[in-house]
C-alpha positions in Angstrom: 8.6 -11.7 31.5 8.6 -12.8 27.8 5.3 -13.9 26.4 5.1 -17.6 25.2 2.8 -18.4 22.4 1.3 -21.8 22.2 0.6 -23.5 18.9 -3.1 -22.8 19.0 -2.3 -19.1 19.1 0.2 -19.2 16.3 -2.3 -21.0 14.1 -4.9 -18.4 15.0 -2.4 -15.7 13.8 -1.6 -17.6 10.7 -5.4 -18.0 9.8 -5.9 -14.3 10.4 -2.9 -13.4 8.2 -4.4 -15.7 5.4 -7.8 -14.0 5.8 -6.3 -10.6 5.7 -4.1 -11.6 2.5 -7.2 -12.9 0.7 -9.0 -9.7 1.4 -6.2 -7.6 0.2 -5.9 -9.5 -3.1 -9.7 -9.4 -3.7 -9.8 -5.7 -3.1 -6.9 -5.1 -5.3 -8.7 -7.2 -8.0 -11.8 -5.2 -7.7 -10.2 -1.9 -8.4 -8.3 -2.8 -11.5 -9.7 -3.1 -15.1 -7.0 -5.4 -16.6 -8.6 -8.8 -16.7 -5.3 -10.6 -16.7 -4.2 -8.8 -13.5 -7.7 -9.5 -11.9 -7.3 -13.1 -12.7 -3.8 -13.4 -11.1 -4.9 -11.4 -8.0 -8.0 -13.6 -7.7 -5.8 -16.7 -8.0 -3.6 -15.4 -5.2 -6.6 -14.7 -3.1 -7.8 -18.3 -3.7 -4.3 -19.6 -2.7 -4.6 -17.5 0.6 -8.0 -19.1 1.3 -6.6 -22.5 0.6 -3.8 -21.9 3.1 -6.3 -20.6 5.6 -8.1 -24.0 5.4 -4.8 -25.8 5.7 -3.9 -23.9 8.8 -7.4 -24.6 10.2 -6.8 -28.3 9.7 -3.4 -28.1 11.3 -4.9 -26.3 14.3 -7.7 -29.0 14.6 -5.1 -31.8 14.3 -2.8 -30.2 16.8 -5.7 -29.9 19.2 -6.6 -33.6 18.6 -2.8 -34.7 19.1 -1.8 -32.5 21.9 -3.7 -31.5 25.0 -2.9 -27.8 24.9 -3.2 -25.8 28.1 -6.0 -23.5 27.7 -6.2 -20.4 30.1 -9.5 -19.1 31.3 -10.2 -16.1 29.0 -13.7 -15.0 29.4 -13.1 -11.7 27.5 -11.3 -13.4 24.6 -8.2 -11.2 25.2 -5.9 -13.8 23.7 -7.9 -13.9 20.5 -8.1 -10.1 20.3 -4.2 -10.0 20.8 -3.4 -12.5 18.1 -5.8 -10.7 15.7 -4.2 -7.4 16.5 -0.7 -8.8 15.8 -1.9 -10.2 12.5 -3.7 -7.0 11.5 -0.8 -4.8 12.5 2.1 -6.6 10.9 1.2 -8.5 7.8 -1.6 -7.4 5.3 -2.5 -4.4 7.6 -6.3 -3.9 7.4 -6.3 -0.6 9.3 -6.5 1.1 6.0 -8.4 0.0 2.8 -5.6 -1.7 0.6 -7.4 -0.3 -2.4 -6.8 3.3 -1.3 -3.1 2.8 -1.9 -3.6 2.0 -5.5 -3.4 4.8 -8.0 -4.8 2.9 -10.9 -1.3 3.3 -12.6 0.3 0.2 -11.1 1.5 -2.4 -13.4 1.2 -6.1 -12.9 5.0 -6.0 -12.0 4.3 -3.4 -9.3 1.5 -5.4 -7.9 3.4 -8.6 -7.8 6.5 -7.0 -6.3 4.3 -5.6 -3.5 2.6 -9.1 -3.1 6.0 -10.7 -2.9 7.2 -8.3 -0.3 4.2 -8.9 1.9 4.6 -12.6 1.5 8.1 -12.4 2.6 7.0 -10.3 5.6 4.7 -13.0 6.7 7.6 -15.6 6.6 9.8 -13.1 8.7 6.9 -12.7 11.1 6.6 -16.5 11.5 10.2 -16.9 11.9 10.2 -14.3 14.8 7.2 -16.0 16.3 8.9 -19.4 16.2 11.4 -18.3 18.8 8.5 -17.8 21.3 7.0 -21.3 20.9 8.5 -23.9 23.1 9.2 -27.2 21.4 6.6 -29.1 23.5 3.9 -26.7 22.4 4.4 -27.2 18.7 7.6 -25.4 17.3 7.7 -27.9 14.5 4.2 -26.8 13.4 5.5 -23.2 12.9 8.0 -24.6 10.3 4.9 -26.1 8.4 3.4 -22.7 8.3 6.6 -21.3 6.9 6.8 -24.0 4.2 3.2 -23.3 3.2 4.0 -19.5 2.9 7.0 -20.3 0.8 4.6 -21.7 -1.9 3.2 -18.2 -2.3 6.7 -16.7 -2.9 7.5 -19.4 -5.5 4.2 -18.7 -7.3 4.7 -14.9 -7.3 8.4 -15.2 -8.2 7.5 -17.4 -11.3 4.9 -15.0 -12.4 7.4 -12.1 -12.2 9.9 -14.2 -14.2 7.2 -14.7 -16.8 6.5 -11.0 -17.1 10.3 -10.4 -17.6 10.7 -12.7 -20.5 
């Protein structure tokens, strides 16, 4: 049987991905000496935090507007499941992101990695969207995807500025 996600779970995943992304950017910024790179990574981390708050509000709004069916979950297995999905697929926190940095990365390398990870998050949401029935908030997943696209636009613009 295929597992169906409701919009509450989708937003919990989105919130976790944003938290993971903010942590990743903050850790990268802490390991580098270049102040311009640090400022850019700090800004990206702040954007992740902003999106986390947007997704929290969308979750709260969806809970007010739609009576979501809640299953009895005394051991928080559903929460653990969505956190594992987020941790394992986008901005993986099973290893310290700073451990992957050699100190020789250019801002272009870092931005390309960031761009790749942001694209992965959109691909992840597009995949999850197929599991969300319309009556449980499929249109809300589209709003998550649009929000993530703003990160891609920002990073792409920063890369274009570097290549001028």
